[in-house]
N, C-alpha and C positions, 0 to 999 in steps of 0.2 A: 126232626128235632123239636123237642117240646120247649116252649118259651115259658119259663117259670119266673116268679118274682126274684128268686135268687140269681138267676142268669142276668136279669135286667140290672140288679144291684151290682153284680160283678162287672158288667159292661160299663155302668155308670162310674164305678170306682176307677176303672182303667182310663176313662175319659175325664176323671177328676171332677165329676158332677155330684152335687149333693141333692139327691131327689127325695121328695116327701113320699110317704106311703101311697097317697092317692096318685101321684105321678108315676110311681113304679107300676101300679095296676093299669093305669092308662097306657103306658109305653109297652107293657107286656102284651096287651090286646092289639096295639098298633103293629108291633113287631110280628105277631102271629099272622095278622092280615097281610103284611108285606110278604112274608115267606109263602103264604098261600098263593099270592099272585105270581111269585116266581115259579111255583110248581106248575101253574097254568102255562107259563111261558115255556117250560121244559117239555110240555106235551106237544108243542108245535113242531111240525115236520119241516126241517130246514135242510134236507138232503141236497136239493138242487139249487140252493141259494148261495150266491157269492158273498163272501164277507164284505161288510161295508165299514171301513174305518173312518171315512169322511163323507159327509152328505153331498158335498160338491166336488166334482173332479178337480184335482190339484194339478196345475201345470206351471212350469217355470216361466215367468214373464221377463226374467233378466236376459240381457243379450248374451250371446256366446262370447267367451273370452278369446281374444285374438292378440297375438304378439304384435306390438307396434313400436314405433320409434319413441324412445324416452329422452329425457333431458340428460345431457352429460353433466358432470359435477360443476363445471364453470357456469353453465347456463342456469342450473338450479340455484347456485349460490349468488348469482347476479340478481336474483329476485328478492333478496333479503339483505338488510344492512347488518343482520346479526350472524356473522360468520367469522371463523378464526381458523387459520392453518388448514384450510380445505374442508372444514366441517361446519355444520350449523351450531350456533352458540345459543344455549338456553339459560334460564335462570338457575342460580345455585339452589341445590336441594340439600336440606340438612336432615 
């Protein structure tokens, strides 16, 4: 793919950037260099390489969920003065 000033201007317009003519020339050269570097990366043999999505192994540090005894309604409502008819009472919302 050839990087032309017109391509840079189109990309800049999509990104809503107002570039000066000297900036267009500078970015065209930089984009060409970046694409050349990606071509070099494409030449690397990665046939026996495992994909690496995260540089550090991720493991779950949270405890395993286990069913335990919970509070019944009366015990839970006994912990707050804000209850009515067997339910927690909250502030009015409009």
